[in-house]
All heavy atoms as a GROMACS GRO file, in nm:
protein
  589
    1MET      N    1   3.173   2.988   1.930
    1MET     CA    2   3.122   2.855   1.911
    1MET      C    3   3.051   2.812   2.039
    1MET      O    4   3.100   2.832   2.148
    1MET     CB    5   3.236   2.760   1.876
    1MET     CG    6   3.190   2.617   1.860
    1MET     SD    7   3.326   2.513   1.807
    1MET     CE    8   3.260   2.462   1.652
    2SER      N    9   2.938   2.748   2.026
    2SER     CA   10   2.856   2.706   2.139
    2SER      C   11   2.913   2.577   2.198
    2SER      O   12   2.961   2.489   2.128
    2SER     CB   13   2.712   2.684   2.093
    2SER     OG   14   2.636   2.633   2.199
    3THR      N   15   2.904   2.564   2.330
    3THR     CA   16   2.952   2.443   2.397
    3THR      C   17   2.836   2.348   2.427
    3THR      O   18   2.855   2.248   2.496
    3THR     CB   19   3.023   2.478   2.529
    3THR    OG1   20   2.932   2.549   2.613
    3THR    CG2   21   3.146   2.561   2.501
    4ASP      N   22   2.717   2.381   2.380
    4ASP     CA   23   2.601   2.294   2.403
    4ASP      C   24   2.618   2.163   2.327
    4ASP      O   25   2.659   2.161   2.212
    4ASP     CB   26   2.472   2.361   2.358
    4ASP     CG   27   2.438   2.482   2.442
    4ASP    OD1   28   2.485   2.489   2.558
    4ASP    OD2   29   2.365   2.570   2.393
    5THR      N   30   2.586   2.054   2.394
    5THR     CA   31   2.592   1.923   2.332
    5THR      C   32   2.452   1.883   2.287
    5THR      O   33   2.357   1.893   2.364
    5THR     CB   34   2.643   1.818   2.432
    5THR    OG1   35   2.770   1.859   2.480
    5THR    CG2   36   2.655   1.682   2.368
    6LEU      N   37   2.439   1.840   2.163
    6LEU     CA   38   2.310   1.795   2.112
    6LEU      C   39   2.282   1.655   2.162
    6LEU      O   40   2.368   1.568   2.161
    6LEU     CB   41   2.309   1.799   1.960
    6LEU     CG   42   2.327   1.936   1.896
    6LEU    CD1   43   2.333   1.923   1.746
    6LEU    CD2   44   2.214   2.028   1.937
    7THR      N   45   2.159   1.634   2.206
    7THR     CA   46   2.120   1.504   2.260
    7THR      C   47   1.987   1.460   2.198
    7THR      O   48   1.915   1.541   2.139
    7THR     CB   49   2.104   1.507   2.413
    7THR    OG1   50   2.002   1.602   2.447
    7THR    CG2   51   2.233   1.546   2.482
    8TYR      N   52   1.957   1.333   2.214
    8TYR     CA   53   1.828   1.279   2.173
    8TYR      C   54   1.784   1.176   2.276
    8TYR      O   55   1.866   1.123   2.352
    8TYR     CB   56   1.834   1.218   2.033
    8TYR     CG   57   1.919   1.094   2.023
    8TYR    CD1   58   1.862   0.967   2.036
    8TYR    CD2   59   2.056   1.102   2.002
    8TYR    CE1   60   1.940   0.853   2.029
    8TYR    CE2   61   2.134   0.989   1.994
    8TYR     CZ   62   2.076   0.865   2.007
    8TYR     OH   63   2.153   0.753   2.000
    9ASN      N   64   1.654   1.151   2.282
    9ASN     CA   65   1.601   1.054   2.376
    9ASN      C   66   1.603   0.914   2.315
    9ASN      O   67   1.557   0.895   2.203
    9ASN     CB   68   1.457   1.088   2.416
    9ASN     CG   69   1.449   1.210   2.503
    9ASN    OD1   70   1.541   1.239   2.578
    9ASN    ND2   71   1.340   1.283   2.494
   10GLU      N   72   1.653   0.818   2.389
   10GLU     CA   73   1.646   0.678   2.348
   10GLU      C   74   1.515   0.622   2.400
   10GLU      O   75   1.484   0.636   2.519
   10GLU     CB   76   1.763   0.599   2.403
   10GLU     CG   77   1.767   0.458   2.352
   10GLU     CD   78   1.890   0.383   2.398
   10GLU    OE1   79   1.979   0.441   2.460
   10GLU    OE2   80   1.895   0.262   2.370
   11THR      N   81   1.435   0.563   2.313
   11THR     CA   82   1.301   0.518   2.350
   11THR      C   83   1.282   0.370   2.321
   11THR      O   84   1.353   0.312   2.237
   11THR     CB   85   1.193   0.598   2.276
   11THR    OG1   86   1.210   0.579   2.136
   11THR    CG2   87   1.198   0.746   2.311
   12ARG      N   88   1.186   0.312   2.388
   12ARG     CA   89   1.144   0.174   2.365
   12ARG      C   90   0.992   0.171   2.372
   12ARG      O   91   0.930   0.254   2.434
   12ARG     CB   92   1.198   0.080   2.475
   12ARG     CG   93   1.347   0.076   2.491
   12ARG     CD   94   1.420  -0.028   2.412
   12ARG     NE   95   1.366  -0.160   2.409
   12ARG     CZ   96   1.407  -0.263   2.481
   12ARG    NH1   97   1.503  -0.249   2.569
   12ARG    NH2   98   1.354  -0.383   2.466
   13PHE      N   99   0.932   0.070   2.308
   13PHE     CA  100   0.789   0.046   2.320
   13PHE      C  101   0.764  -0.041   2.443
   13PHE      O  102   0.844  -0.130   2.473
   13PHE     CB  103   0.733  -0.024   2.197
   13PHE     CG  104   0.726   0.063   2.076
   13PHE    CD1  105   0.818   0.049   1.974
   13PHE    CD2  106   0.627   0.159   2.064
   13PHE    CE1  107   0.812   0.128   1.862
   13PHE    CE2  108   0.620   0.239   1.952
   13PHE     CZ  109   0.712   0.224   1.851
   14ALA      N  110   0.652  -0.017   2.513
   14ALA     CA  111   0.617  -0.096   2.630
   14ALA      C  112   0.473  -0.144   2.620
   14ALA      O  113   0.385  -0.072   2.574
   14ALA     CB  114   0.636  -0.016   2.758
   15CYS      N  115   0.450  -0.267   2.664
   15CYS     CA  116   0.315  -0.324   2.672
   15CYS      C  117   0.240  -0.259   2.788
   15CYS      O  118   0.300  -0.192   2.873
   15CYS     CB  119   0.325  -0.475   2.692
   15CYS     SG  120   0.165  -0.559   2.694
   16ARG      N  121   0.112  -0.279   2.796
   16ARG     CA  122   0.035  -0.223   2.907
   16ARG      C  123   0.074  -0.283   3.041
   16ARG      O  124   0.050  -0.223   3.145
   16ARG     CB  125  -0.114  -0.236   2.880
   16ARG     CG  126  -0.163  -0.378   2.879
   16ARG     CD  127  -0.310  -0.387   2.852
   16ARG     NE  128  -0.330  -0.413   2.710
   16ARG     CZ  129  -0.445  -0.408   2.650
   16ARG    NH1  130  -0.552  -0.378   2.715
   16ARG    NH2  131  -0.454  -0.433   2.521
   17CYS      N  132   0.138  -0.402   3.041
   17CYS     CA  133   0.184  -0.463   3.166
   17CYS      C  134   0.319  -0.407   3.209
   17CYS      O  135   0.365  -0.435   3.319
   17CYS     CB  136   0.192  -0.614   3.152
   17CYS     SG  137   0.326  -0.672   3.044
   18GLY      N  138   0.384  -0.328   3.123
   18GLY     CA  139   0.511  -0.266   3.157
   18GLY      C  140   0.633  -0.330   3.092
   18GLY      O  141   0.741  -0.275   3.100
   19ARG      N  142   0.617  -0.445   3.029
   19ARG     CA  143   0.731  -0.511   2.964
   19ARG      C  144   0.768  -0.438   2.836
   19ARG      O  145   0.681  -0.390   2.763
   19ARG     CB  146   0.696  -0.655   2.927
   19ARG     CG  147   0.670  -0.743   3.043
   19ARG     CD  148   0.779  -0.841   3.058
   19ARG     NE  149   0.757  -0.918   3.180
   19ARG     CZ  150   0.810  -1.033   3.199
   19ARG    NH1  151   0.885  -1.088   3.108
   19ARG    NH2  152   0.790  -1.096   3.313
   20PHE      N  153   0.898  -0.431   2.807
   20PHE     CA  154   0.944  -0.372   2.683
   20PHE      C  155   0.917  -0.467   2.567
   20PHE      O  156   0.921  -0.588   2.583
   20PHE     CB  157   1.094  -0.340   2.688
   20PHE     CG  158   1.126  -0.223   2.776
   20PHE    CD1  159   1.224  -0.233   2.873
   20PHE    CD2  160   1.060  -0.103   2.762
   20PHE    CE1  161   1.254  -0.126   2.954
   20PHE    CE2  162   1.089   0.005   2.842
   20PHE     CZ  163   1.188  -0.007   2.939
   21LEU      N  164   0.888  -0.409   2.450
   21LEU     CA  165   0.856  -0.486   2.330
   21LEU      C  166   0.959  -0.458   2.222
   21LEU      O  167   1.004  -0.345   2.205
   21LEU     CB  168   0.718  -0.446   2.277
   21LEU     CG  169   0.600  -0.461   2.369
   21LEU    CD1  170   0.479  -0.390   2.310
   21LEU    CD2  171   0.570  -0.607   2.394
   22ALA      N  172   0.993  -0.561   2.147
   22ALA     CA  173   1.075  -0.541   2.028
   22ALA      C  174   0.988  -0.476   1.920
   22ALA      O  175   0.868  -0.502   1.913
   22ALA     CB  176   1.129  -0.674   1.979
   23GLU      N  177   1.048  -0.391   1.838
   23GLU     CA  178   0.970  -0.329   1.732
   23GLU      C  179   0.912  -0.431   1.636
   23GLU      O  180   0.805  -0.411   1.580
   23GLU     CB  181   1.056  -0.228   1.656
   23GLU     CG  182   1.088  -0.105   1.736
   23GLU     CD  183   1.166  -0.002   1.656
   23GLU    OE1  184   1.140   0.011   1.535
   23GLU    OE2  185   1.251   0.065   1.715
   24SER      N  186   0.980  -0.544   1.619
   24SER     CA  187   0.930  -0.647   1.529
   24SER      C  188   0.810  -0.722   1.588
   24SER      O  189   0.744  -0.796   1.517
   24SER     CB  190   1.043  -0.746   1.498
   24SER     OG  191   1.088  -0.808   1.618
   25ALA      N  192   0.780  -0.703   1.715
   25ALA     CA  193   0.666  -0.770   1.779
   25ALA      C  194   0.536  -0.694   1.758
   25ALA      O  195   0.429  -0.742   1.793
   25ALA     CB  196   0.692  -0.787   1.928
   26ILE      N  197   0.543  -0.573   1.700
   26ILE     CA  198   0.425  -0.488   1.683
   26ILE      C  199   0.383  -0.491   1.536
   26ILE      O  200   0.465  -0.472   1.447
   26ILE     CB  201   0.456  -0.343   1.726
   26ILE    CG1  202   0.504  -0.342   1.872
   26ILE    CG2  203   0.333  -0.255   1.709
   26ILE    CD1  204   0.562  -0.211   1.916
   27ARG      N  205   0.254  -0.517   1.513
   27ARG     CA  206   0.201  -0.525   1.377
   27ARG      C  207   0.081  -0.432   1.362
   27ARG      O  208  -0.011  -0.435   1.443
   27ARG     CB  209   0.159  -0.669   1.346
   27ARG     CG  210   0.273  -0.766   1.349
   27ARG     CD  211   0.226  -0.909   1.333
   27ARG     NE  212   0.140  -0.955   1.441
   27ARG     CZ  213   0.182  -0.994   1.561
   27ARG    NH1  214   0.310  -0.990   1.590
   27ARG    NH2  215   0.097  -1.037   1.652
   28TYR      N  216   0.085  -0.348   1.259
   28TYR     CA  217  -0.026  -0.259   1.226
   28TYR      C  218  -0.090  -0.306   1.096
   28TYR      O  219  -0.019  -0.341   1.001
   28TYR     CB  220   0.022  -0.115   1.206
   28TYR     CG  221   0.058  -0.043   1.332
   28TYR    CD1  222   0.188  -0.045   1.381
   28TYR    CD2  223  -0.039   0.028   1.402
   28TYR    CE1  224   0.221   0.021   1.498
   28TYR    CE2  225  -0.006   0.095   1.519
   28TYR     CZ  226   0.125   0.091   1.565
   28TYR     OH  227   0.155   0.158   1.681
   29THR      N  228  -0.221  -0.305   1.090
   29THR     CA  229  -0.292  -0.335   0.966
   29THR      C  230  -0.400  -0.231   0.945
   29THR      O  231  -0.462  -0.185   1.041
   29THR     CB  232  -0.356  -0.476   0.968
   29THR    OG1  233  -0.440  -0.487   1.083
   29THR    CG2  234  -0.250  -0.585   0.972
   30ASP      N  235  -0.421  -0.192   0.821
   30ASP     CA  236  -0.525  -0.096   0.786
   30ASP      C  237  -0.640  -0.170   0.718
   30ASP      O  238  -0.618  -0.262   0.639
   30ASP     CB  239  -0.471   0.011   0.690
   30ASP     CG  240  -0.370   0.102   0.758
   30ASP    OD1  241  -0.384   0.125   0.880
   30ASP    OD2  242  -0.279   0.150   0.690
   31HIS      N  243  -0.763  -0.129   0.749
   31HIS     CA  244  -0.882  -0.192   0.694
   31HIS      C  245  -0.976  -0.084   0.641
   31HIS      O  246  -0.990   0.022   0.702
   31HIS     CB  247  -0.955  -0.273   0.801
   31HIS     CG  248  -0.871  -0.378   0.864
   31HIS    ND1  249  -0.853  -0.501   0.807
   31HIS    CD2  250  -0.796  -0.378   0.977
   31HIS    CE1  251  -0.772  -0.572   0.883
   31HIS    NE2  252  -0.737  -0.500   0.987
   32PHE      N  253  -1.040  -0.114   0.529
   32PHE     CA  254  -1.141  -0.025   0.474
   32PHE      C  255  -1.263  -0.024   0.567
   32PHE      O  256  -1.313  -0.129   0.604
   32PHE     CB  257  -1.181  -0.071   0.334
   32PHE     CG  258  -1.291   0.012   0.273
   32PHE    CD1  259  -1.267   0.141   0.233
   32PHE    CD2  260  -1.418  -0.041   0.260
   32PHE    CE1  261  -1.368   0.217   0.178
   32PHE    CE2  262  -1.519   0.034   0.205
   32PHE     CZ  263  -1.495   0.164   0.165
   33ASP      N  264  -1.306   0.095   0.607
   33ASP     CA  265  -1.420   0.109   0.697
   33ASP      C  266  -1.495   0.238   0.660
   33ASP      O  267  -1.454   0.346   0.700
   33ASP     CB  268  -1.374   0.113   0.842
   33ASP     CG  269  -1.489   0.111   0.941
   33ASP    OD1  270  -1.606   0.120   0.898
   33ASP    OD2  271  -1.462   0.097   1.061
   34PRO      N  272  -1.603   0.228   0.582
   34PRO     CA  273  -1.672   0.348   0.538
   34PRO      C  274  -1.735   0.429   0.652
   34PRO      O  275  -1.767   0.545   0.635
   34PRO     CB  276  -1.780   0.296   0.443
   34PRO     CG  277  -1.785   0.150   0.459
   34PRO     CD  278  -1.661   0.106   0.530
   35SER      N  279  -1.749   0.371   0.770
   35SER     CA  280  -1.808   0.446   0.881
   35SER      C  281  -1.707   0.540   0.948
   35SER      O  282  -1.746   0.627   1.026
   35SER     CB  283  -1.864   0.350   0.986
   35SER     OG  284  -1.760   0.277   1.048
   36ARG      N  285  -1.579   0.526   0.918
   36ARG     CA  286  -1.476   0.612   0.976
   36ARG      C  287  -1.464   0.740   0.894
   36ARG      O  288  -1.500   0.746   0.778
   36ARG     CB  289  -1.340   0.541   0.980
   36ARG     CG  290  -1.338   0.420   1.067
   36ARG     CD  291  -1.350   0.462   1.213
   36ARG     NE  292  -1.360   0.348   1.299
   36ARG     CZ  293  -1.278   0.321   1.398
   36ARG    NH1  294  -1.179   0.402   1.424
   36ARG    NH2  295  -1.297   0.215   1.472
   37TYR      N  296  -1.408   0.842   0.955
   37TYR     CA  297  -1.399   0.973   0.891
   37TYR      C  298  -1.321   0.966   0.759
   37TYR      O  299  -1.366   1.018   0.658
   37TYR     CB  300  -1.333   1.072   0.987
   37TYR     CG  301  -1.329   1.213   0.934
   37TYR    CD1  302  -1.444   1.290   0.931
   37TYR    CD2  303  -1.211   1.268   0.885
   37TYR    CE1  304  -1.442   1.419   0.883
   37TYR    CE2  305  -1.209   1.397   0.836
   37TYR     CZ  306  -1.324   1.472   0.835
   37TYR     OH  307  -1.322   1.599   0.787
   38TYR      N  308  -1.206   0.901   0.758
   38TYR     CA  309  -1.127   0.891   0.636
   38TYR      C  310  -1.151   0.760   0.561
   38TYR      O  311  -1.089   0.734   0.459
   38TYR     CB  312  -0.977   0.903   0.667
   38TYR     CG  313  -0.938   1.043   0.707
   38TYR    CD1  314  -0.904   1.072   0.838
   38TYR    CD2  315  -0.936   1.146   0.615
   38TYR    CE1  316  -0.868   1.201   0.876
   38TYR    CE2  317  -0.901   1.275   0.651
   38TYR     CZ  318  -0.867   1.302   0.781
   38TYR     OH  319  -0.832   1.428   0.818
   39GLY      N  320  -1.236   0.675   0.613
   39GLY     CA  321  -1.268   0.550   0.546
   39GLY      C  322  -1.169   0.438   0.573
   39GLY      O  323  -1.175   0.334   0.508
   40ILE      N  324  -1.078   0.460   0.667
   40ILE     CA  325  -0.978   0.358   0.700
   40ILE      C  326  -0.971   0.343   0.851
   40ILE      O  327  -0.971   0.440   0.925
   40ILE     CB  328  -0.840   0.397   0.645
   40ILE    CG1  329  -0.844   0.401   0.493
   40ILE    CG2  330  -0.732   0.301   0.693
   40ILE    CD1  331  -0.718   0.446   0.428
   41ARG      N  332  -0.963   0.219   0.895
   41ARG     CA  333  -0.948   0.187   1.037
   41ARG      C  334  -0.817   0.112   1.053
   41ARG      O  335  -0.786   0.020   0.977
   41ARG     CB  336  -1.066   0.101   1.081
   41ARG     CG  337  -1.051   0.032   1.213
   41ARG     CD  338  -1.176  -0.049   1.244
   41ARG     NE  339  -1.221  -0.136   1.137
   41ARG     CZ  340  -1.182  -0.263   1.122
   41ARG    NH1  341  -1.097  -0.317   1.204
   41ARG    NH2  342  -1.229  -0.335   1.023
   42SER      N  343  -0.736   0.149   1.150
   42SER     CA  344  -0.609   0.081   1.176
   42SER      C  345  -0.623  -0.007   1.300
   42SER      O  346  -0.684   0.033   1.399
   42SER     CB  347  -0.497   0.183   1.200
   42SER     OG  348  -0.473   0.256   1.083
   43GLU      N  349  -0.566  -0.125   1.292
   43GLU     CA  350  -0.563  -0.216   1.406
   43GLU      C  351  -0.417  -0.245   1.439
   43GLU      O  352  -0.333  -0.256   1.351
   43GLU     CB  353  -0.634  -0.347   1.374
   43GLU     CG  354  -0.782  -0.334   1.359
   43GLU     CD  355  -0.850  -0.466   1.328
   43GLU    OE1  356  -0.779  -0.569   1.312
   43GLU    OE2  357  -0.973  -0.468   1.320
   44VAL      N  358  -0.390  -0.258   1.567
   44VAL     CA  359  -0.254  -0.290   1.612
   44VAL      C  360  -0.262  -0.412   1.703
   44VAL      O  361  -0.357  -0.430   1.778
   44VAL     CB  362  -0.189  -0.170   1.685
   44VAL    CG1  363  -0.268  -0.129   1.808
   44VAL    CG2  364  -0.046  -0.199   1.720
   45GLU      N  365  -0.162  -0.499   1.690
   45GLU     CA  366  -0.147  -0.611   1.780
   45GLU      C  367   0.001  -0.635   1.802
   45GLU      O  368   0.084  -0.595   1.721
   45GLU     CB  369  -0.216  -0.738   1.728
   45GLU     CG  370  -0.158  -0.796   1.604
   45GLU     CD  371  -0.231  -0.922   1.560
   45GLU    OE1  372  -0.348  -0.942   1.596
   45GLU    OE2  373  -0.169  -1.001   1.488
   46TRP      N  374   0.034  -0.694   1.916
   46TRP     CA  375   0.174  -0.719   1.947
   46TRP      C  376   0.186  -0.844   2.032
   46TRP      O  377   0.090  -0.892   2.089
   46TRP     CB  378   0.237  -0.599   2.019
   46TRP     CG  379   0.171  -0.563   2.149
   46TRP    CD1  380   0.206  -0.606   2.274
   46TRP    CD2  381   0.061  -0.477   2.168
   46TRP    NE1  382   0.123  -0.552   2.368
   46TRP    CE2  383   0.032  -0.471   2.306
   46TRP    CE3  384  -0.020  -0.402   2.082
   46TRP    CZ2  385  -0.071  -0.396   2.359
   46TRP    CZ3  386  -0.123  -0.327   2.136
   46TRP    CH2  387  -0.146  -0.324   2.272
   47ASP      N  388   0.308  -0.898   2.035
   47ASP     CA  389   0.339  -1.017   2.112
   47ASP      C  390   0.419  -0.977   2.235
   47ASP      O  391   0.527  -0.920   2.223
   47ASP     CB  392   0.419  -1.117   2.029
   47ASP     CG  393   0.341  -1.165   1.907
   47ASP    OD1  394   0.219  -1.186   1.921
   47ASP    OD2  395   0.401  -1.179   1.800
   48CYS      N  396   0.364  -1.006   2.353
   48CYS     CA  397   0.428  -0.976   2.480
   48CYS      C  398   0.465  -1.107   2.548
   48CYS      O  399   0.387  -1.202   2.545
   48CYS     CB  400   0.334  -0.894   2.569
   48CYS     SG  401   0.396  -0.864   2.736
   49SER      N  402   0.582  -1.112   2.609
   49SER     CA  403   0.624  -1.236   2.675
   49SER      C  404   0.538  -1.268   2.798
   49SER      O  405   0.528  -1.383   2.837
   49SER     CB  406   0.771  -1.226   2.716
   49SER     OG  407   0.790  -1.119   2.806
   50ARG      N  408   0.474  -1.169   2.856
   50ARG     CA  409   0.388  -1.193   2.972
   50ARG      C  410   0.241  -1.207   2.932
   50ARG      O  411   0.171  -1.296   2.979
   50ARG     CB  412   0.401  -1.078   3.071
   50ARG     CG  413   0.314  -1.097   3.195
   50ARG     CD  414   0.322  -0.980   3.290
   50ARG     NE  415   0.456  -0.976   3.350
   50ARG     CZ  416   0.505  -0.870   3.411
   50ARG    NH1  417   0.435  -0.760   3.419
   50ARG    NH2  418   0.625  -0.873   3.464
   51CYS      N  419   0.192  -1.121   2.845
   51CYS     CA  420   0.049  -1.116   2.810
   51CYS      C  421   0.012  -1.203   2.690
   51CYS      O  422  -0.106  -1.226   2.666
   51CYS     CB  423   0.008  -0.973   2.779
   51CYS     SG  424   0.041  -0.856   2.911
   52GLY      N  425   0.110  -1.247   2.612
   52GLY     CA  426   0.082  -1.321   2.489
   52GLY      C  427   0.052  -1.224   2.375
   52GLY      O  428   0.103  -1.113   2.373
   53THR      N  429  -0.032  -1.264   2.283
   53THR     CA  430  -0.071  -1.175   2.173
   53THR      C  431  -0.182  -1.084   2.221
   53THR      O  432  -0.285  -1.129   2.270
   53THR     CB  433  -0.118  -1.256   2.051
   53THR    OG1  434  -0.009  -1.338   2.007
   53THR    CG2  435  -0.160  -1.164   1.938
   54VAL      N  436  -0.160  -0.953   2.209
   54VAL     CA  437  -0.255  -0.852   2.256
   54VAL      C  438  -0.307  -0.775   2.136
   54VAL      O  439  -0.229  -0.731   2.052
   54VAL     CB  440  -0.188  -0.756   2.356
   54VAL    CG1  441  -0.286  -0.652   2.406
   54VAL    CG2  442  -0.125  -0.831   2.471
   55VAL      N  443  -0.438  -0.759   2.128
   55VAL     CA  444  -0.500  -0.678   2.023
   55VAL      C  445  -0.537  -0.546   2.088
   55VAL      O  446  -0.613  -0.542   2.184
   55VAL     CB  447  -0.625  -0.747   1.965
   55VAL    CG1  448  -0.691  -0.658   1.862
   55VAL    CG2  449  -0.587  -0.880   1.904
   56GLY      N  450  -0.482  -0.438   2.035
   56GLY     CA  451  -0.505  -0.306   2.093
   56GLY      C  452  -0.624  -0.238   2.031
   56GLY      O  453  -0.609  -0.163   1.937
   57ASP      N  454  -0.743  -0.264   2.085
   57ASP     CA  455  -0.864  -0.200   2.032
   57ASP      C  456  -0.862  -0.049   2.058
   57ASP      O  457  -0.883   0.030   1.968
   57ASP     CB  458  -0.988  -0.261   2.095
   57ASP     CG  459  -1.008  -0.406   2.053
   57ASP    OD1  460  -0.969  -0.439   1.941
   57ASP    OD2  461  -1.060  -0.484   2.134
   58GLU      N  462  -0.838  -0.010   2.180
   58GLU     CA  463  -0.836   0.133   2.213
   58GLU      C  464  -0.703   0.174   2.274
   58GLU      O  465  -0.689   0.284   2.323
   58GLU     CB  466  -0.949   0.164   2.312
   58GLU     CG  467  -1.086   0.141   2.253
   58GLU     CD  468  -1.196   0.173   2.352
   58GLU    OE1  469  -1.168   0.232   2.456
   58GLU    OE2  470  -1.310   0.137   2.321
   59TRP      N  471  -0.608   0.086   2.273
   59TRP     CA  472  -0.480   0.114   2.336
   59TRP      C  473  -0.368   0.065   2.247
   59TRP      O  474  -0.377  -0.042   2.188
   59TRP     CB  475  -0.473   0.042   2.472
   59TRP     CG  476  -0.360   0.083   2.556
   59TRP    CD1  477  -0.357   0.187   2.644
   59TRP    CD2  478  -0.231   0.023   2.564
   59TRP    NE1  479  -0.236   0.194   2.704
   59TRP    CE2  480  -0.156   0.094   2.657
   59TRP    CE3  481  -0.172  -0.085   2.500
   59TRP    CZ2  482  -0.026   0.063   2.688
   59TRP    CZ3  483  -0.042  -0.117   2.531
   59TRP    CH2  484   0.030  -0.044   2.625
   60GLU      N  485  -0.262   0.142   2.236
   60GLU     CA  486  -0.144   0.103   2.160
   60GLU      C  487  -0.026   0.098   2.256
   60GLU      O  488  -0.031   0.156   2.364
   60GLU     CB  489  -0.116   0.203   2.049
   60GLU     CG  490  -0.222   0.204   1.941
   60GLU     CD  491  -0.187   0.295   1.826
   60GLU    OE1  492  -0.075   0.349   1.824
   60GLU    OE2  493  -0.272   0.312   1.739
   61PRO      N  494   0.081   0.030   2.218
   61PRO     CA  495   0.199   0.028   2.306
   61PRO      C  496   0.248   0.171   2.332
   61PRO      O  497   0.247   0.255   2.242
   61PRO     CB  498   0.303  -0.050   2.226
   61PRO     CG  499   0.225  -0.129   2.127
   61PRO     CD  500   0.102  -0.050   2.098
   62SER      N  501   0.286   0.198   2.455
   62SER     CA  502   0.334   0.332   2.488
   62SER      C  503   0.483   0.342   2.455
   62SER      O  504   0.554   0.243   2.449
   62SER     CB  505   0.308   0.363   2.634
   62SER     OG  506   0.371   0.267   2.716
   63ILE      N  507   0.527   0.465   2.434
   63ILE     CA  508   0.667   0.492   2.408
   63ILE      C  509   0.728   0.542   2.539
   63ILE      O  510   0.680   0.637   2.599
   63ILE     CB  511   0.684   0.597   2.297
   63ILE    CG1  512   0.625   0.542   2.167
   63ILE    CG2  513   0.831   0.633   2.280
   63ILE    CD1  514   0.626   0.642   2.054
   64VAL      N  515   0.835   0.475   2.584
   64VAL     CA  516   0.899   0.505   2.711
   64VAL      C  517   1.040   0.556   2.684
   64VAL      O  518   1.115   0.493   2.610
   64VAL     CB  519   0.904   0.380   2.801
   64VAL    CG1  520   0.972   0.411   2.933
   64VAL    CG2  521   0.767   0.323   2.822
   65VAL      N  522   1.075   0.669   2.743
   65VAL     CA  523   1.211   0.722   2.732
   65VAL      C  524   1.298   0.649   2.833
   65VAL      O  525   1.269   0.650   2.953
   65VAL     CB  526   1.214   0.874   2.757
   65VAL    CG1  527   1.356   0.927   2.754
   65VAL    CG2  528   1.128   0.947   2.656
   66ILE      N  529   1.405   0.584   2.786
   66ILE     CA  530   1.490   0.508   2.877
   66ILE      C  531   1.626   0.574   2.898
   66ILE      O  532   1.702   0.531   2.984
   66ILE     CB  533   1.511   0.363   2.828
   66ILE    CG1  534   1.575   0.361   2.691
   66ILE    CG2  535   1.380   0.288   2.830
   66ILE    CD1  536   1.617   0.222   2.647
   67GLY      N  537   1.655   0.678   2.826
   67GLY     CA  538   1.782   0.746   2.845
   67GLY      C  539   1.802   0.859   2.747
   67GLY      O  540   1.724   0.877   2.653
   68GLU      N  541   1.904   0.936   2.772
   68GLU     CA  542   1.937   1.046   2.683
   68GLU      C  543   2.077   1.019   2.626
   68GLU      O  544   2.169   0.985   2.701
   68GLU     CB  545   1.936   1.177   2.761
   68GLU     CG  546   1.953   1.300   2.676
   68GLU     CD  547   1.938   1.426   2.758
   68GLU    OE1  548   2.028   1.453   2.838
   68GLU    OE2  549   1.838   1.496   2.740
   69ARG      N  550   2.091   1.031   2.496
   69ARG     CA  551   2.218   1.003   2.429
   69ARG      C  552   2.273   1.130   2.364
   69ARG      O  553   2.196   1.215   2.318
   69ARG     CB  554   2.199   0.897   2.320
   69ARG     CG  555   2.144   0.768   2.370
   69ARG     CD  556   2.249   0.692   2.443
   69ARG     NE  557   2.194   0.563   2.483
   69ARG     CZ  558   2.232   0.499   2.589
   69ARG    NH1  559   2.324   0.549   2.667
   69ARG    NH2  560   2.178   0.385   2.621
   70ARG      N  561   2.404   1.138   2.358
   70ARG     CA  562   2.470   1.251   2.293
   70ARG      C  563   2.493   1.219   2.147
   70ARG      O  564   2.526   1.105   2.112
   70ARG     CB  565   2.602   1.279   2.360
   70ARG     CG  566   2.587   1.324   2.503
   70ARG     CD  567   2.717   1.326   2.575
   70ARG     NE  568   2.803   1.430   2.520
   70ARG     CZ  569   2.926   1.451   2.560
   70ARG    NH1  570   2.980   1.376   2.651
   70ARG    NH2  571   2.997   1.548   2.505
   71LEU      N  572   2.474   1.318   2.061
   71LEU     CA  573   2.504   1.301   1.919
   71LEU      C  574   2.655   1.308   1.896
   71LEU      O  575   2.725   1.386   1.960
   71LEU     CB  576   2.434   1.410   1.836
   71LEU     CG  577   2.284   1.400   1.825
   71LEU    CD1  578   2.229   1.521   1.755
   71LEU    CD2  579   2.243   1.274   1.751
   72ALA      N  580   2.702   1.225   1.806
   72ALA     CA  581   2.844   1.226   1.773
   72ALA      C  582   2.879   1.356   1.701
   72ALA      O  583   2.801   1.409   1.624
   72ALA     CB  584   2.879   1.107   1.685
   73ALA      N  585   2.996   1.404   1.731
   73ALA     CA  586   3.040   1.532   1.671
   73ALA      C  587   3.077   1.516   1.527
   73ALA      O  588   3.106   1.418   1.473
   73ALA     CB  589   3.159   1.586   1.747
   0.00000   0.00000   0.00000
């Protein structure tokens, strides 16, 4: 039997200013756009306590690893 412990990374979303965001603060919407390859354009916006409402034209919230957790046996 192996003694290796299975783990996973605990992650959070972060604004471009570095503040952590709640998942409920991020909104994605899809729009019909015939000029795009698949005909759909996605827009993202989020609410940051420092920046206010941010529309991510070319940038989305980054995913930051904040710790490593062990899986329950």
